PDB file of N, CA, C and O in Angstrom:
ATOM      1  N   UNK A   1      26.912  -4.991   4.097  1.00  0.00           N
ATOM      2  CA  UNK A   1      25.496  -4.824   3.780  1.00  0.00           C
ATOM      3  C   UNK A   1      24.726  -3.843   4.698  1.00  0.00           C
ATOM      4  O   UNK A   1      24.827  -4.038   5.909  1.00  0.00           O
ATOM      5  N   UNK A   2      24.106  -2.997   4.341  1.00  0.00           N
ATOM      6  CA  UNK A   2      23.399  -2.018   5.058  1.00  0.00           C
ATOM      7  C   UNK A   2      22.097  -2.757   5.680  1.00  0.00           C
ATOM      8  O   UNK A   2      21.491  -3.663   5.107  1.00  0.00           O
ATOM      9  N   UNK A   3      21.798  -2.264   6.840  1.00  0.00           N
ATOM     10  CA  UNK A   3      20.672  -2.758   7.779  1.00  0.00           C
ATOM     11  C   UNK A   3      19.954  -1.627   8.217  1.00  0.00           C
ATOM     12  O   UNK A   3      20.472  -0.520   8.366  1.00  0.00           O
ATOM     13  N   UNK A   4      18.675  -1.909   8.439  1.00  0.00           N
ATOM     14  CA  UNK A   4      17.790  -0.724   8.776  1.00  0.00           C
ATOM     15  C   UNK A   4      16.836  -1.320   9.943  1.00  0.00           C
ATOM     16  O   UNK A   4      16.538  -2.512  10.019  1.00  0.00           O
ATOM     17  N   UNK A   5      16.428  -0.378  10.785  1.00  0.00           N
ATOM     18  CA  UNK A   5      15.545  -0.539  11.865  1.00  0.00           C
ATOM     19  C   UNK A   5      14.242   0.280  11.663  1.00  0.00           C
ATOM     20  O   UNK A   5      14.294   1.506  11.569  1.00  0.00           O
ATOM     21  N   UNK A   6      13.112  -0.383  11.600  1.00  0.00           N
ATOM     22  CA  UNK A   6      11.886   0.338  11.411  1.00  0.00           C
ATOM     23  C   UNK A   6      11.072   0.413  12.711  1.00  0.00           C
ATOM     24  O   UNK A   6      10.905  -0.592  13.403  1.00  0.00           O
ATOM     25  N   UNK A   7      10.622   1.482  13.002  1.00  0.00           N
ATOM     26  CA  UNK A   7       9.655   1.545  13.997  1.00  0.00           C
ATOM     27  C   UNK A   7       8.172   1.865  13.377  1.00  0.00           C
ATOM     28  O   UNK A   7       7.930   2.812  12.629  1.00  0.00           O
ATOM     29  N   UNK A   8       7.289   0.953  13.804  1.00  0.00           N
ATOM     30  CA  UNK A   8       5.901   1.023  13.378  1.00  0.00           C
ATOM     31  C   UNK A   8       5.036   1.357  14.577  1.00  0.00           C
ATOM     32  O   UNK A   8       4.989   0.715  15.626  1.00  0.00           O
ATOM     33  N   UNK A   9       4.383   2.416  14.282  1.00  0.00           N
ATOM     34  CA  UNK A   9       3.531   3.034  15.249  1.00  0.00           C
ATOM     35  C   UNK A   9       2.098   3.095  14.904  1.00  0.00           C
ATOM     36  O   UNK A   9       1.815   3.192  13.710  1.00  0.00           O
ATOM     37  N   UNK A  10       1.066   3.048  15.864  1.00  0.00           N
ATOM     38  CA  UNK A  10      -0.297   3.058  15.566  1.00  0.00           C
ATOM     39  C   UNK A  10      -0.870   1.796  16.202  1.00  0.00           C
ATOM     40  O   UNK A  10      -0.308   1.319  17.188  1.00  0.00           O
ATOM     41  N   UNK A  11      -2.039   1.191  15.650  1.00  0.00           N
ATOM     42  CA  UNK A  11      -2.647   0.016  16.377  1.00  0.00           C
ATOM     43  C   UNK A  11      -1.824  -1.178  15.580  1.00  0.00           C
ATOM     44  O   UNK A  11      -2.246  -1.553  14.485  1.00  0.00           O
ATOM     45  N   UNK A  12      -0.732  -1.716  16.116  1.00  0.00           N
ATOM     46  CA  UNK A  12       0.024  -2.661  15.627  1.00  0.00           C
ATOM     47  C   UNK A  12       0.269  -3.825  16.498  1.00  0.00           C
ATOM     48  O   UNK A  12       0.883  -4.777  16.017  1.00  0.00           O
ATOM     49  N   UNK A  13      -0.145  -3.868  17.751  1.00  0.00           N
ATOM     50  CA  UNK A  13       0.005  -5.071  18.568  1.00  0.00           C
ATOM     51  C   UNK A  13      -1.437  -5.562  18.815  1.00  0.00           C
ATOM     52  O   UNK A  13      -2.421  -4.840  18.978  1.00  0.00           O
ATOM     53  N   UNK A  14      -1.399  -6.880  18.815  1.00  0.00           N
ATOM     54  CA  UNK A  14      -2.657  -7.626  19.018  1.00  0.00           C
ATOM     55  C   UNK A  14      -3.449  -7.666  18.044  1.00  0.00           C
ATOM     56  O   UNK A  14      -4.645  -7.877  18.245  1.00  0.00           O
ATOM     57  N   UNK A  15      -2.927  -7.463  16.723  1.00  0.00           N
ATOM     58  CA  UNK A  15      -3.670  -7.525  15.475  1.00  0.00           C
ATOM     59  C   UNK A  15      -2.970  -8.472  14.456  1.00  0.00           C
ATOM     60  O   UNK A  15      -3.383  -8.480  13.296  1.00  0.00           O
ATOM     61  N   UNK A  16      -1.995  -9.221  14.806  1.00  0.00           N
ATOM     62  CA  UNK A  16      -1.159 -10.099  13.929  1.00  0.00           C
ATOM     63  C   UNK A  16      -0.126  -9.472  13.224  1.00  0.00           C
ATOM     64  O   UNK A  16       0.372  -9.994  12.227  1.00  0.00           O
ATOM     65  N   UNK A  17       0.270  -8.275  13.717  1.00  0.00           N
ATOM     66  CA  UNK A  17       1.354  -7.381  12.771  1.00  0.00           C
ATOM     67  C   UNK A  17       2.607  -8.232  12.778  1.00  0.00           C
ATOM     68  O   UNK A  17       3.188  -8.365  11.701  1.00  0.00           O
ATOM     69  N   UNK A  18       3.137  -8.873  13.943  1.00  0.00           N
ATOM     70  CA  UNK A  18       4.411  -9.602  13.874  1.00  0.00           C
ATOM     71  C   UNK A  18       4.300 -10.808  12.837  1.00  0.00           C
ATOM     72  O   UNK A  18       5.184 -10.995  12.001  1.00  0.00           O
ATOM     73  N   UNK A  19       3.227 -11.573  12.929  1.00  0.00           N
ATOM     74  CA  UNK A  19       3.054 -12.634  11.955  1.00  0.00           C
ATOM     75  C   UNK A  19       3.064 -12.286  10.665  1.00  0.00           C
ATOM     76  O   UNK A  19       3.607 -12.995   9.819  1.00  0.00           O
ATOM     77  N   UNK A  20       2.387 -11.013  10.344  1.00  0.00           N
ATOM     78  CA  UNK A  20       2.346 -10.396   9.195  1.00  0.00           C
ATOM     79  C   UNK A  20       3.823 -10.101   8.536  1.00  0.00           C
ATOM     80  O   UNK A  20       4.089 -10.305   7.351  1.00  0.00           O
ATOM     81  N   UNK A  21       4.726  -9.591   9.508  1.00  0.00           N
ATOM     82  CA  UNK A  21       6.092  -9.514   9.205  1.00  0.00           C
ATOM     83  C   UNK A  21       6.843 -10.572   9.037  1.00  0.00           C
ATOM     84  O   UNK A  21       7.829 -10.496   8.303  1.00  0.00           O
ATOM     85  N   UNK A  22       6.529 -11.686   9.650  1.00  0.00           N
ATOM     86  CA  UNK A  22       7.167 -13.138   9.582  1.00  0.00           C
ATOM     87  C   UNK A  22       6.878 -13.511   8.110  1.00  0.00           C
ATOM     88  O   UNK A  22       7.744 -13.979   7.370  1.00  0.00           O
ATOM     89  N   UNK A  23       5.669 -13.286   7.754  1.00  0.00           N
ATOM     90  CA  UNK A  23       5.278 -13.821   6.296  1.00  0.00           C
ATOM     91  C   UNK A  23       5.871 -12.969   5.209  1.00  0.00           C
ATOM     92  O   UNK A  23       6.141 -13.429   4.100  1.00  0.00           O
ATOM     93  N   UNK A  24       6.065 -11.745   5.545  1.00  0.00           N
ATOM     94  CA  UNK A  24       6.837 -10.786   4.664  1.00  0.00           C
ATOM     95  C   UNK A  24       8.193 -11.110   4.646  1.00  0.00           C
ATOM     96  O   UNK A  24       8.801 -11.020   3.579  1.00  0.00           O
ATOM     97  N   UNK A  25       8.794 -11.493   5.716  1.00  0.00           N
ATOM     98  CA  UNK A  25      10.233 -11.815   5.682  1.00  0.00           C
ATOM     99  C   UNK A  25      10.393 -12.961   4.806  1.00  0.00           C
ATOM    100  O   UNK A  25      11.291 -12.920   3.965  1.00  0.00           O
ATOM    101  N   UNK A  26       9.507 -14.157   4.907  1.00  0.00           N
ATOM    102  CA  UNK A  26       9.714 -15.389   4.299  1.00  0.00           C
ATOM    103  C   UNK A  26       9.564 -14.913   2.733  1.00  0.00           C
ATOM    104  O   UNK A  26      10.436 -15.249   1.931  1.00  0.00           O
ATOM    105  N   UNK A  27       8.481 -14.154   2.332  1.00  0.00           N
ATOM    106  CA  UNK A  27       8.188 -13.938   0.932  1.00  0.00           C
ATOM    107  C   UNK A  27       9.494 -13.218   0.331  1.00  0.00           C
ATOM    108  O   UNK A  27       9.922 -13.491  -0.790  1.00  0.00           O
ATOM    109  N   UNK A  28      10.029 -12.363   1.102  1.00  0.00           N
ATOM    110  CA  UNK A  28      11.203 -11.373   0.650  1.00  0.00           C
ATOM    111  C   UNK A  28      12.539 -11.888   0.919  1.00  0.00           C
ATOM    112  O   UNK A  28      13.517 -11.248   0.533  1.00  0.00           O
ATOM    113  N   UNK A  29      12.666 -12.993   1.551  1.00  0.00           N
ATOM    114  CA  UNK A  29      13.937 -13.524   1.909  1.00  0.00           C
ATOM    115  C   UNK A  29      14.707 -12.592   2.753  1.00  0.00           C
ATOM    116  O   UNK A  29      15.879 -12.353   2.462  1.00  0.00           O
ATOM    117  N   UNK A  30      14.114 -12.020   3.827  1.00  0.00           N
ATOM    118  CA  UNK A  30      14.835 -11.041   4.573  1.00  0.00           C
ATOM    119  C   UNK A  30      15.499 -11.806   5.786  1.00  0.00           C
ATOM    120  O   UNK A  30      15.088 -12.859   6.272  1.00  0.00           O
ATOM    121  N   UNK A  31      16.612 -11.071   6.186  1.00  0.00           N
ATOM    122  CA  UNK A  31      17.147 -11.554   7.443  1.00  0.00           C
ATOM    123  C   UNK A  31      17.015 -10.481   8.556  1.00  0.00           C
ATOM    124  O   UNK A  31      17.121  -9.285   8.284  1.00  0.00           O
ATOM    125  N   UNK A  32      16.793 -10.908   9.755  1.00  0.00           N
ATOM    126  CA  UNK A  32      16.586  -9.817  10.723  1.00  0.00           C
ATOM    127  C   UNK A  32      15.728 -10.483  11.886  1.00  0.00           C
ATOM    128  O   UNK A  32      15.842 -11.649  12.263  1.00  0.00           O
ATOM    129  N   UNK A  33      14.860  -9.541  12.381  1.00  0.00           N
ATOM    130  CA  UNK A  33      13.797  -9.738  13.402  1.00  0.00           C
ATOM    131  C   UNK A  33      12.662  -8.898  13.580  1.00  0.00           C
ATOM    132  O   UNK A  33      12.736  -7.794  13.040  1.00  0.00           O
ATOM    133  N   UNK A  34      11.570  -9.189  14.251  1.00  0.00           N
ATOM    134  CA  UNK A  34      10.643  -8.260  14.513  1.00  0.00           C
ATOM    135  C   UNK A  34      10.137  -8.668  15.959  1.00  0.00           C
ATOM    136  O   UNK A  34      10.123  -9.822  16.388  1.00  0.00           O
ATOM    137  N   UNK A  35       9.739  -7.577  16.616  1.00  0.00           N
ATOM    138  CA  UNK A  35       9.320  -7.702  18.040  1.00  0.00           C
ATOM    139  C   UNK A  35       8.418  -6.551  18.599  1.00  0.00           C
ATOM    140  O   UNK A  35       8.562  -5.382  18.244  1.00  0.00           O
ATOM    141  N   UNK A  36       7.547  -6.939  19.431  1.00  0.00           N
ATOM    142  CA  UNK A  36       6.813  -5.815  20.174  1.00  0.00           C
ATOM    143  C   UNK A  36       7.634  -4.986  21.034  1.00  0.00           C
ATOM    144  O   UNK A  36       8.587  -5.497  21.622  1.00  0.00           O
ATOM    145  N   UNK A  37       7.348  -3.702  21.172  1.00  0.00           N
ATOM    146  CA  UNK A  37       8.173  -2.817  22.092  1.00  0.00           C
ATOM    147  C   UNK A  37       7.115  -2.546  23.265  1.00  0.00           C
ATOM    148  O   UNK A  37       5.918  -2.774  23.094  1.00  0.00           O
ATOM    149  N   UNK A  38       7.577  -2.098  24.343  1.00  0.00           N
ATOM    150  CA  UNK A  38       6.690  -1.652  25.548  1.00  0.00           C
ATOM    151  C   UNK A  38       6.056  -0.551  25.246  1.00  0.00           C
ATOM    152  O   UNK A  38       5.074  -0.417  25.976  1.00  0.00           O
ATOM    153  N   UNK A  39       6.198   0.391  24.406  1.00  0.00           N
ATOM    154  CA  UNK A  39       5.441   1.664  24.174  1.00  0.00           C
ATOM    155  C   UNK A  39       4.183   1.420  23.100  1.00  0.00           C
ATOM    156  O   UNK A  39       3.447   2.318  22.690  1.00  0.00           O
ATOM    157  N   UNK A  40       4.097  -0.015  22.728  1.00  0.00           N
ATOM    158  CA  UNK A  40       3.055  -0.248  21.894  1.00  0.00           C
ATOM    159  C   UNK A  40       3.286  -0.250  20.357  1.00  0.00           C
ATOM    160  O   UNK A  40       2.369  -0.435  19.556  1.00  0.00           O
ATOM    161  N   UNK A  41       4.585  -0.031  20.005  1.00  0.00           N
ATOM    162  CA  UNK A  41       5.065  -0.125  18.608  1.00  0.00           C
ATOM    163  C   UNK A  41       5.549  -1.338  18.259  1.00  0.00           C
ATOM    164  O   UNK A  41       5.706  -2.154  19.167  1.00  0.00           O
ATOM    165  N   UNK A  42       5.841  -1.663  17.074  1.00  0.00           N
ATOM    166  CA  UNK A  42       6.514  -2.931  16.661  1.00  0.00           C
ATOM    167  C   UNK A  42       7.905  -2.485  16.001  1.00  0.00           C
ATOM    168  O   UNK A  42       7.990  -1.551  15.202  1.00  0.00           O
ATOM    169  N   UNK A  43       8.947  -3.240  16.417  1.00  0.00           N
ATOM    170  CA  UNK A  43      10.256  -2.884  15.691  1.00  0.00           C
ATOM    171  C   UNK A  43      10.684  -3.968  14.839  1.00  0.00           C
ATOM    172  O   UNK A  43      10.805  -5.123  15.246  1.00  0.00           O
ATOM    173  N   UNK A  44      10.952  -3.529  13.450  1.00  0.00           N
ATOM    174  CA  UNK A  44      11.439  -4.611  12.588  1.00  0.00           C
ATOM    175  C   UNK A  44      12.846  -4.243  12.123  1.00  0.00           C
ATOM    176  O   UNK A  44      13.078  -3.132  11.645  1.00  0.00           O
ATOM    177  N   UNK A  45      13.777  -5.175  12.264  1.00  0.00           N
ATOM    178  CA  UNK A  45      15.185  -5.004  11.651  1.00  0.00           C
ATOM    179  C   UNK A  45      15.390  -5.863  10.521  1.00  0.00           C
ATOM    180  O   UNK A  45      15.001  -7.029  10.461  1.00  0.00           O
ATOM    181  N   UNK A  46      16.006  -5.253   9.638  1.00  0.00           N
ATOM    182  CA  UNK A  46      16.424  -6.196   8.397  1.00  0.00           C
ATOM    183  C   UNK A  46      17.509  -5.488   7.509  1.00  0.00           C
ATOM    184  O   UNK A  46      17.669  -4.277   7.352  1.00  0.00           O
ATOM    185  N   UNK A  47      18.263  -6.598   6.932  1.00  0.00           N
ATOM    186  CA  UNK A  47      19.270  -6.204   6.147  1.00  0.00           C
ATOM    187  C   UNK A  47      18.617  -5.802   4.698  1.00  0.00           C
ATOM    188  O   UNK A  47      17.545  -6.234   4.274  1.00  0.00           O
ATOM    189  N   UNK A  48      19.468  -4.908   4.046  1.00  0.00           N
ATOM    190  CA  UNK A  48      18.998  -4.371   2.825  1.00  0.00           C
ATOM    191  C   UNK A  48      19.283  -5.557   1.776  1.00  0.00           C
ATOM    192  O   UNK A  48      20.448  -5.913   1.601  1.00  0.00           O
ATOM    193  N   UNK A  49      18.348  -6.102   1.156  1.00  0.00           N
ATOM    194  CA  UNK A  49      18.512  -7.127   0.081  1.00  0.00           C
ATOM    195  C   UNK A  49      17.982  -6.779  -1.325  1.00  0.00           C
ATOM    196  O   UNK A  49      17.743  -7.605  -2.207  1.00  0.00           O
ATOM    197  N   UNK A  50      17.807  -5.235  -1.427  1.00  0.00           N
ATOM    198  CA  UNK A  50      17.432  -4.695  -2.546  1.00  0.00           C
ATOM    199  C   UNK A  50      15.870  -4.494  -2.699  1.00  0.00           C
ATOM    200  O   UNK A  50      15.397  -4.013  -3.729  1.00  0.00           O
ATOM    201  N   UNK A  51      15.054  -4.907  -1.570  1.00  0.00           N
ATOM    202  CA  UNK A  51      13.792  -4.866  -1.758  1.00  0.00           C
ATOM    203  C   UNK A  51      12.930  -3.990  -0.699  1.00  0.00           C
ATOM    204  O   UNK A  51      11.776  -4.178  -0.313  1.00  0.00           O
ATOM    205  N   UNK A  52      13.969  -2.849  -0.312  1.00  0.00           N
ATOM    206  CA  UNK A  52      13.403  -2.054   0.767  1.00  0.00           C
ATOM    207  C   UNK A  52      12.104  -1.372   0.331  1.00  0.00           C
ATOM    208  O   UNK A  52      11.236  -1.248   1.196  1.00  0.00           O
ATOM    209  N   UNK A  53      11.864  -0.917  -0.895  1.00  0.00           N
ATOM    210  CA  UNK A  53      10.635  -0.378  -1.211  1.00  0.00           C
ATOM    211  C   UNK A  53       9.293  -1.257  -1.038  1.00  0.00           C
ATOM    212  O   UNK A  53       8.225  -0.757  -0.685  1.00  0.00           O
ATOM    213  N   UNK A  54       9.451  -2.466  -1.295  1.00  0.00           N
ATOM    214  CA  UNK A  54       8.588  -3.467  -1.077  1.00  0.00           C
ATOM    215  C   UNK A  54       8.314  -3.722   0.670  1.00  0.00           C
ATOM    216  O   UNK A  54       7.180  -3.872   1.127  1.00  0.00           O
ATOM    217  N   UNK A  55       9.273  -3.734   1.316  1.00  0.00           N
ATOM    218  CA  UNK A  55       9.309  -3.771   2.843  1.00  0.00           C
ATOM    219  C   UNK A  55       8.620  -2.519   3.291  1.00  0.00           C
ATOM    220  O   UNK A  55       7.753  -2.650   4.155  1.00  0.00           O
ATOM    221  N   UNK A  56       8.877  -1.346   2.834  1.00  0.00           N
ATOM    222  CA  UNK A  56       8.347  -0.212   3.387  1.00  0.00           C
ATOM    223  C   UNK A  56       6.855   0.032   3.112  1.00  0.00           C
ATOM    224  O   UNK A  56       6.058   0.461   3.946  1.00  0.00           O
ATOM    225  N   UNK A  57       6.582  -0.287   1.868  1.00  0.00           N
ATOM    226  CA  UNK A  57       5.029  -0.451   1.471  1.00  0.00           C
ATOM    227  C   UNK A  57       4.253  -1.439   2.084  1.00  0.00           C
ATOM    228  O   UNK A  57       3.052  -1.196   2.204  1.00  0.00           O
ATOM    229  N   UNK A  58       4.725  -2.593   2.531  1.00  0.00           N
ATOM    230  CA  UNK A  58       4.191  -3.602   3.076  1.00  0.00           C
ATOM    231  C   UNK A  58       3.939  -3.154   4.847  1.00  0.00           C
ATOM    232  O   UNK A  58       2.930  -3.402   5.507  1.00  0.00           O
ATOM    233  N   UNK A  59       4.924  -2.591   5.217  1.00  0.00           N
ATOM    234  CA  UNK A  59       4.840  -2.016   6.777  1.00  0.00           C
ATOM    235  C   UNK A  59       3.974  -1.043   6.936  1.00  0.00           C
ATOM    236  O   UNK A  59       3.343  -1.009   7.993  1.00  0.00           O
ATOM    237  N   UNK A  60       3.773  -0.142   6.032  1.00  0.00           N
ATOM    238  CA  UNK A  60       2.778   0.985   6.007  1.00  0.00           C
ATOM    239  C   UNK A  60       1.369   0.516   5.871  1.00  0.00           C
ATOM    240  O   UNK A  60       0.455   1.082   6.471  1.00  0.00           O
ATOM    241  N   UNK A  61       1.168  -0.589   5.031  1.00  0.00           N
ATOM    242  CA  UNK A  61      -0.074  -1.283   4.925  1.00  0.00           C
ATOM    243  C   UNK A  61      -0.559  -2.064   6.106  1.00  0.00           C
ATOM    244  O   UNK A  61      -1.592  -1.721   6.680  1.00  0.00           O
ATOM    245  N   UNK A  62       0.189  -3.171   6.523  1.00  0.00           N
ATOM    246  CA  UNK A  62      -0.170  -3.878   7.667  1.00  0.00           C
ATOM    247  C   UNK A  62      -1.068  -4.948   7.280  1.00  0.00           C
ATOM    248  O   UNK A  62      -1.445  -5.129   6.122  1.00  0.00           O
ATOM    249  N   UNK A  63      -1.444  -5.746   8.413  1.00  0.00           N
ATOM    250  CA  UNK A  63      -2.557  -6.790   8.244  1.00  0.00           C
ATOM    251  C   UNK A  63      -3.746  -5.981   8.339  1.00  0.00           C
ATOM    252  O   UNK A  63      -3.665  -4.794   8.655  1.00  0.00           O
ATOM    253  N   UNK A  64      -4.955  -6.600   8.059  1.00  0.00           N
ATOM    254  CA  UNK A  64      -6.293  -5.956   7.889  1.00  0.00           C
ATOM    255  C   UNK A  64      -6.852  -5.147   9.194  1.00  0.00           C
ATOM    256  O   UNK A  64      -7.610  -4.190   9.038  1.00  0.00           O
ATOM    257  N   UNK A  65      -6.428  -5.590  10.513  1.00  0.00           N
ATOM    258  CA  UNK A  65      -6.916  -4.977  11.640  1.00  0.00           C
ATOM    259  C   UNK A  65      -5.858  -4.154  12.185  1.00  0.00           C
ATOM    260  O   UNK A  65      -6.075  -3.668  13.295  1.00  0.00           O
ATOM    261  N   UNK A  66      -4.703  -3.894  11.592  1.00  0.00           N
ATOM    262  CA  UNK A  66      -3.950  -2.858  12.044  1.00  0.00           C
ATOM    263  C   UNK A  66      -4.113  -1.504  11.462  1.00  0.00           C
ATOM    264  O   UNK A  66      -4.707  -1.374  10.392  1.00  0.00           O
ATOM    265  N   UNK A  67      -3.638  -0.516  12.081  1.00  0.00           N
ATOM    266  CA  UNK A  67      -3.782   0.729  11.805  1.00  0.00           C
ATOM    267  C   UNK A  67      -2.620   1.611  11.950  1.00  0.00           C
ATOM    268  O   UNK A  67      -2.452   2.282  12.968  1.00  0.00           O
ATOM    269  N   UNK A  68      -1.772   1.626  10.901  1.00  0.00           N
ATOM    270  CA  UNK A  68      -0.368   2.208  10.891  1.00  0.00           C
ATOM    271  C   UNK A  68      -0.554   3.644  10.778  1.00  0.00           C
ATOM    272  O   UNK A  68      -1.264   4.152   9.911  1.00  0.00           O
ATOM    273  N   UNK A  69       0.128   4.338  11.715  1.00  0.00           N
ATOM    274  CA  UNK A  69       0.096   5.676  11.747  1.00  0.00           C
ATOM    275  C   UNK A  69       1.582   6.314  11.306  1.00  0.00           C
ATOM    276  O   UNK A  69       1.690   7.468  10.894  1.00  0.00           O
ATOM    277  N   UNK A  70       2.480   5.583  11.424  1.00  0.00           N
ATOM    278  CA  UNK A  70       3.891   5.977  11.098  1.00  0.00           C
ATOM    279  C   UNK A  70       4.744   4.896  11.035  1.00  0.00           C
ATOM    280  O   UNK A  70       4.706   3.938  11.806  1.00  0.00           O
ATOM    281  N   UNK A  71       5.521   5.047  10.113  1.00  0.00           N
ATOM    282  CA  UNK A  71       6.723   4.016   9.898  1.00  0.00           C
ATOM    283  C   UNK A  71       8.112   4.980   9.891  1.00  0.00           C
ATOM    284  O   UNK A  71       8.272   5.873   9.060  1.00  0.00           O
ATOM    285  N   UNK A  72       8.945   4.704  10.792  1.00  0.00           N
ATOM    286  CA  UNK A  72      10.159   5.407  10.818  1.00  0.00           C
ATOM    287  C   UNK A  72      11.446   4.523  10.522  1.00  0.00           C
ATOM    288  O   UNK A  72      11.539   3.457  11.130  1.00  0.00           O
ATOM    289  N   UNK A  73      12.392   4.871   9.676  1.00  0.00           N
ATOM    290  CA  UNK A  73      13.562   4.121   9.350  1.00  0.00           C
ATOM    291  C   UNK A  73      14.809   4.823   9.760  1.00  0.00           C
ATOM    292  O   UNK A  73      15.034   6.005   9.500  1.00  0.00           O
ATOM    293  N   UNK A  74      15.584   4.054  10.398  1.00  0.00           N
ATOM    294  CA  UNK A  74      16.811   4.404  10.875  1.00  0.00           C
ATOM    295  C   UNK A  74      18.052   3.388  10.582  1.00  0.00           C
ATOM    296  O   UNK A  74      17.805   2.183  10.636  1.00  0.00           O
ATOM    297  N   UNK A  75      19.235   3.774  10.307  1.00  0.00           N
ATOM    298  CA  UNK A  75      20.348   2.857  10.093  1.00  0.00           C
ATOM    299  C   UNK A  75      20.470   1.925  11.384  1.00  0.00           C
ATOM    300  O   UNK A  75      20.277   2.375  12.514  1.00  0.00           O
ATOM    301  N   UNK A  76      20.806   0.587  11.135  1.00  0.00           N
ATOM    302  CA  UNK A  76      21.031  -0.349  12.129  1.00  0.00           C
ATOM    303  C   UNK A  76      22.393  -0.895  12.056  1.00  0.00           C
ATOM    304  O   UNK A  76      22.832  -1.335  10.993  1.00  0.00           O
ATOM    305  N   UNK A  77      23.157  -0.884  13.264  1.00  0.00           N
ATOM    306  CA  UNK A  77      24.440  -1.521  13.201  1.00  0.00           C
ATOM    307  C   UNK A  77      24.607  -2.692  13.843  1.00  0.00           C
ATOM    308  O   UNK A  77      25.727  -3.202  13.860  1.00  0.00           O
ATOM    309  N   UNK A  78      23.443  -3.351  14.520  1.00  0.00           N
ATOM    310  CA  UNK A  78      23.644  -4.441  15.179  1.00  0.00           C
ATOM    311  C   UNK A  78      23.418  -5.736  14.471  1.00  0.00           C
ATOM    312  O   UNK A  78      23.661  -5.704  13.265  1.00  0.00           O
ATOM    313  N   UNK A  79      23.035  -6.782  14.931  1.00  0.00           N
ATOM    314  CA  UNK A  79      22.821  -8.109  14.188  1.00  0.00           C
ATOM    315  C   UNK A  79      21.566  -8.213  13.426  1.00  0.00           C
ATOM    316  O   UNK A  79      20.513  -7.699  13.802  1.00  0.00           O
ATOM    317  N   UNK A  80      21.706  -8.880  12.367  1.00  0.00           N
ATOM    318  CA  UNK A  80      20.398  -9.206  11.465  1.00  0.00           C
ATOM    319  C   UNK A  80      20.468 -10.609  11.257  1.00  0.00           C
ATOM    320  O   UNK A  80      21.030 -11.050  10.255  1.00  0.00           O
ATOM    321  N   UNK A  81      19.874 -11.464  12.231  1.00  0.00           N
ATOM    322  CA  UNK A  81      19.833 -12.864  12.224  1.00  0.00           C
ATOM    323  C   UNK A  81      19.289 -13.575  10.990  1.00  0.00           C
ATOM    324  O   UNK A  81      18.315 -13.060  10.440  1.00  0.00           O
ATOM    325  N   UNK A  82      19.737 -14.555  10.554  1.00  0.00           N
ATOM    326  CA  UNK A  82      19.174 -15.285   9.339  1.00  0.00           C
ATOM    327  C   UNK A  82      19.120 -16.748   9.692  1.00  0.00           C
ATOM    328  O   UNK A  82      20.181 -17.294   9.996  1.00  0.00           O
ATOM    329  N   UNK A  83      18.080 -17.395   9.686  1.00  0.00           N
ATOM    330  CA  UNK A  83      16.744 -16.846   9.220  1.00  0.00           C
ATOM    331  C   UNK A  83      16.113 -15.844  10.259  1.00  0.00           C
ATOM    332  O   UNK A  83      16.476 -15.669  11.422  1.00  0.00           O
ATOM    333  N   UNK A  84      15.124 -15.246   9.605  1.00  0.00           N
ATOM    334  CA  UNK A  84      14.509 -14.137  10.098  1.00  0.00           C
ATOM    335  C   UNK A  84      13.782 -14.539  11.398  1.00  0.00           C
ATOM    336  O   UNK A  84      13.077 -15.547  11.349  1.00  0.00           O
ATOM    337  N   UNK A  85      13.886 -13.812  12.631  1.00  0.00           N
ATOM    338  CA  UNK A  85      13.351 -14.211  13.921  1.00  0.00           C
ATOM    339  C   UNK A  85      12.193 -13.404  14.380  1.00  0.00           C
ATOM    340  O   UNK A  85      12.185 -12.190  14.178  1.00  0.00           O
ATOM    341  N   UNK A  86      11.125 -14.059  15.041  1.00  0.00           N
ATOM    342  CA  UNK A  86      10.154 -13.379  16.023  1.00  0.00           C
ATOM    343  C   UNK A  86      10.747 -13.251  17.293  1.00  0.00           C
ATOM    344  O   UNK A  86      11.296 -14.208  17.841  1.00  0.00           O
ATOM    345  N   UNK A  87      10.679 -12.224  17.754  1.00  0.00           N
ATOM    346  CA  UNK A  87      11.195 -12.041  19.144  1.00  0.00           C
ATOM    347  C   UNK A  87      10.105 -11.310  19.961  1.00  0.00           C
ATOM    348  O   UNK A  87       9.317 -10.520  19.439  1.00  0.00           O
ATOM    349  N   UNK A  88      10.109 -11.633  21.326  1.00  0.00           N
ATOM    350  CA  UNK A  88       9.160 -11.019  22.356  1.00  0.00           C
ATOM    351  C   UNK A  88       8.234 -10.205  21.737  1.00  0.00           C
ATOM    352  O   UNK A  88       7.382  -9.619  22.405  1.00  0.00           O
TER     353      UNK A  88
END
């Protein structure tokens, strides 16, 4: 199964973005994880379960206080834990 790493940039820390991703993962039955990065971005890793269009649309929208400026997707070769995890 293919997996992807999303880097979400903008005002995405301190606005509930990781919890938003946890809710998204629960709703779409995603495996993987989400975490804040030191540069102020958020990283989400998930396996392709056939709902990538929904994932990407939701990441671009974010929670009400977020201001997403960019969502970058690259292939991921690492682990995609199940159930979905909230990390640092």
